[in-house]
matplotlib code that plots the C-alpha trace (Angstrom):
import matplotlib.pyplot as plt

x = [160.5, 157.5, 159.4, 160.5, 156.8, 155.8, 158.6, 157.7, 154.0, 154.9, 157.1, 154.4, 151.9, 154.2, 154.8, 151.1, 150.5, 153.4, 152.0, 148.5, 149.7, 148.5, 150.1, 147.6, 148.0, 146.3, 145.9, 148.2, 146.3, 147.4, 145.7, 141.9, 141.1, 142.7, 141.8, 142.7, 142.0, 139.4, 140.2, 138.3, 139.6, 136.9, 138.6, 142.0, 145.2, 147.6, 150.2, 150.7, 153.2, 155.6, 154.1, 152.2, 149.4, 146.6, 145.0, 147.7, 147.3, 146.2, 143.1, 141.6, 138.2, 137.1, 134.6, 133.7, 132.7, 131.8, 131.8, 130.7, 133.3, 132.0, 129.2, 127.7, 126.5, 123.1, 122.4, 120.7, 117.2, 117.6, 117.0, 120.2, 121.4, 121.7, 124.7, 125.0, 127.7, 127.4, 129.0, 128.6, 130.3, 131.2, 133.0, 134.7, 135.7, 133.1, 131.8, 133.1, 131.5, 132.5, 132.0, 132.3, 133.1, 133.3, 135.7, 135.6, 135.9, 132.5, 133.7, 134.2, 137.1, 137.0, 139.5, 140.7, 141.1, 141.2, 140.7, 137.1, 134.9, 131.3, 129.9, 128.1, 126.8, 127.2, 124.0, 123.5, 120.8, 122.3, 120.3, 118.2, 117.1, 114.4, 115.7, 118.9, 120.2, 123.4, 126.4, 129.5, 133.1, 134.1, 130.6, 129.8, 127.4, 127.3, 127.7, 127.6, 127.7, 129.7, 127.8, 125.9, 128.1, 125.1, 123.6, 124.2, 124.0, 123.5, 123.4, 123.0, 125.0, 124.4, 125.8, 123.9, 125.3, 124.6, 125.2, 125.2, 128.6, 130.0, 131.8, 131.1, 133.3, 133.9, 134.2, 135.7, 137.0, 137.3, 135.2, 137.2, 135.4, 137.3, 136.4, 137.4, 136.6, 136.6]
y = [145.8, 148.0, 151.0, 148.9, 147.9, 151.6, 152.7, 149.9, 150.9, 154.5, 153.7, 151.4, 154.2, 156.7, 154.2, 153.7, 157.4, 157.8, 155.0, 156.6, 160.0, 160.4, 163.1, 165.5, 167.4, 170.6, 172.3, 175.3, 178.4, 180.0, 177.1, 177.5, 173.9, 170.6, 167.5, 163.9, 161.1, 158.4, 154.9, 151.7, 148.6, 146.2, 143.0, 141.5, 143.5, 141.9, 144.7, 147.4, 149.3, 149.4, 152.6, 153.3, 155.1, 152.4, 154.4, 153.3, 149.6, 147.1, 145.3, 142.3, 140.8, 137.9, 135.2, 131.6, 129.1, 125.6, 122.8, 119.1, 116.5, 114.3, 114.1, 110.6, 110.2, 108.8, 106.0, 107.0, 106.2, 107.4, 110.7, 112.5, 113.3, 117.0, 118.8, 122.4, 124.9, 127.8, 131.3, 133.4, 136.3, 137.7, 141.0, 142.0, 145.2, 147.6, 146.8, 143.2, 139.8, 136.5, 133.7, 129.9, 128.1, 124.3, 122.4, 118.6, 115.8, 114.3, 110.8, 108.7, 106.2, 102.7, 102.6, 99.1, 100.0, 103.7, 102.9, 101.8, 104.9, 105.9, 109.3, 111.6, 115.2, 117.7, 119.6, 122.8, 125.3, 128.8, 131.2, 132.3, 128.7, 126.8, 123.3, 121.4, 121.7, 120.4, 122.7, 122.6, 122.6, 126.2, 127.4, 129.7, 128.1, 130.8, 134.6, 136.9, 140.7, 143.0, 144.8, 141.8, 140.5, 139.3, 137.3, 133.5, 132.3, 128.7, 126.7, 123.0, 120.5, 116.8, 114.3, 111.8, 109.1, 109.5, 105.8, 102.5, 101.2, 98.2, 96.8, 96.6, 98.6, 102.1, 104.9, 108.2, 111.6, 115.1, 118.3, 121.4, 124.4, 127.7, 130.7, 134.2, 137.8, 140.2]
z = [98.2, 98.6, 97.2, 94.2, 93.5, 93.7, 91.4, 88.9, 89.0, 88.5, 85.5, 84.0, 84.3, 82.6, 79.8, 79.3, 79.1, 76.6, 74.4, 74.4, 73.3, 69.7, 67.6, 66.0, 62.8, 61.9, 58.6, 58.3, 59.2, 55.9, 54.0, 54.3, 53.2, 52.3, 50.2, 49.8, 47.4, 48.3, 46.8, 46.8, 44.9, 43.8, 42.7, 43.3, 43.2, 40.7, 40.6, 43.2, 41.0, 43.9, 45.2, 48.4, 46.4, 45.9, 43.0, 40.5, 41.3, 38.6, 39.8, 38.1, 38.3, 40.4, 39.8, 40.5, 37.7, 38.6, 36.0, 36.4, 37.5, 34.7, 32.1, 31.7, 28.1, 27.5, 24.9, 21.7, 23.0, 26.6, 28.2, 29.0, 32.5, 32.9, 34.6, 35.7, 34.8, 37.2, 37.3, 40.5, 42.3, 38.9, 39.6, 36.3, 34.4, 33.1, 29.6, 29.5, 29.6, 31.3, 28.8, 29.1, 25.8, 25.2, 23.0, 22.4, 19.9, 19.0, 19.7, 22.8, 22.7, 24.1, 27.0, 26.0, 22.3, 21.5, 17.8, 18.7, 19.0, 19.3, 18.3, 20.6, 20.7, 23.5, 24.4, 26.3, 27.1, 27.0, 29.1, 26.2, 25.4, 27.2, 26.3, 25.5, 22.0, 20.3, 20.6, 18.4, 19.7, 20.2, 21.1, 24.0, 26.4, 29.2, 29.2, 32.2, 31.6, 33.9, 36.6, 38.0, 40.8, 42.9, 40.1, 39.8, 36.2, 35.3, 32.0, 31.7, 29.7, 28.7, 26.3, 24.0, 21.8, 18.1, 17.3, 19.1, 20.4, 18.6, 21.7, 25.4, 27.7, 29.0, 26.4, 27.4, 26.1, 27.4, 27.2, 27.9, 29.4, 28.7, 30.9, 29.6, 30.2, 27.3]

ax = plt.figure().add_subplot(projection="3d")
ax.plot(x, y, z, "-o")
ax.set_aspect("equal")
plt.show()
């Protein structure tokens, strides 16, 4: 039994030494120097081209854009509640911009009778503006240039009725925020 333990310990030690052996490579003495490529991928790999060389990979940008869950419209005489649209961690291709556009119908529809509507305007304050102003469907409300990944960019949006509703009830519709990089 003691001999078996000694043999097993010896074999374990040999296995450990064999596993720790690291092959080394030297530059051929006929070659005075060598070189290799250094690669760093900033962004998310979307296509590795099926090769082990990472320099031919296709890398796309990454970003986070937050939009409000809802926008509650203010009555014609009330001050509008303001909601943030935020872009952060914007890592995109050189010489491009991340933009957020809005599209919407300018009416809210009564949920019980969609033929009954009330008009409203969407307002925003793009970074260059100091206060909210009406925006049209298709307008860009936020722009972030490439090269500013540490920057957080915010714009505010609000909705205000342009007429009084004719009926009581809940009026709804949708604002679509489209994020693009070009």
